[in-house]
C-alpha positions in Angstrom: 117.6 155.6 111.6 115.9 153.2 109.4 112.2 153.7 108.4 111.8 150.1 107.5 109.5 148.2 110.0 111.2 145.7 112.3 110.6 142.1 111.3 111.9 140.6 114.6 108.3 140.2 115.9 106.9 138.6 112.8 105.8 135.0 113.1 106.6 132.5 110.3 103.9 130.4 108.9 103.7 127.2 110.8 103.6 124.2 108.5 102.4 122.0 111.3 99.1 123.9 111.7 96.2 121.5 111.2 93.9 121.8 108.2 90.9 121.9 110.6 90.4 121.9 114.3 88.6 118.5 114.2 87.3 115.8 111.8 83.8 117.1 112.3 84.8 120.7 111.4 86.7 119.4 108.4 83.7 117.3 107.2 81.3 120.2 107.6 83.5 122.6 105.6 84.0 119.9 103.0 80.3 119.4 102.6 79.8 123.2 102.1 82.6 123.3 99.6 81.1 120.4 97.6 77.7 122.1 97.6 79.3 125.3 96.2 81.2 123.4 93.6 78.2 121.5 92.6 76.2 124.7 92.1 78.5 125.7 89.3 78.3 129.4 90.1 81.9 130.0 91.1 84.4 132.0 89.0 87.3 129.8 87.8 89.9 131.1 90.3 87.6 130.5 93.2 86.7 127.1 91.7 90.4 126.1 91.9 90.8 127.6 95.4 87.7 125.7 96.6 88.9 122.5 94.9 92.3 122.7 96.5 90.9 123.4 100.0 88.5 120.4 99.5 91.4 118.2 98.6 93.3 119.2 101.7 90.2 118.6 103.8 89.6 115.3 102.3 93.2 114.2 103.0 92.8 115.4 106.6 89.7 113.4 107.0 91.2 110.3 105.5 94.2 110.6 107.8 92.0 111.0 110.9 89.9 108.0 110.0 93.0 105.9 109.3 94.4 106.9 112.7 91.2 105.8 114.4 91.2 102.5 112.5 94.8 101.9 113.5 93.9 102.6 117.2 90.9 100.1 116.9 93.2 97.5 115.5 95.6 97.8 118.4 92.8 97.8 121.0 91.2 94.7 119.3 94.6 92.9 119.1 94.7 93.4 115.3 91.3 91.7 114.8 88.6 94.0 113.5 85.3 93.2 115.1 81.8 94.5 114.3 80.7 97.4 116.5 77.7 95.4 117.8 80.0 92.6 119.0 82.1 94.9 121.1 
């Protein structure tokens, strides 16, 4: 009998997991990270971790905004209109 634990039930990391559950959640977390970075009180290793997380959140937010902009273009027949004219 083997004493090694069985790995058949382990779950692999899902690369498709979103960075955040929503745009708003990502923006809130990004704002908190920026405040922590601006405070200048983080150790170097945490600084890099926070910076990398912030970069991922920023890319997530940009992608979400781009997707919404693309949807608006389709809805407006590729003609962007001011919100008040809608």
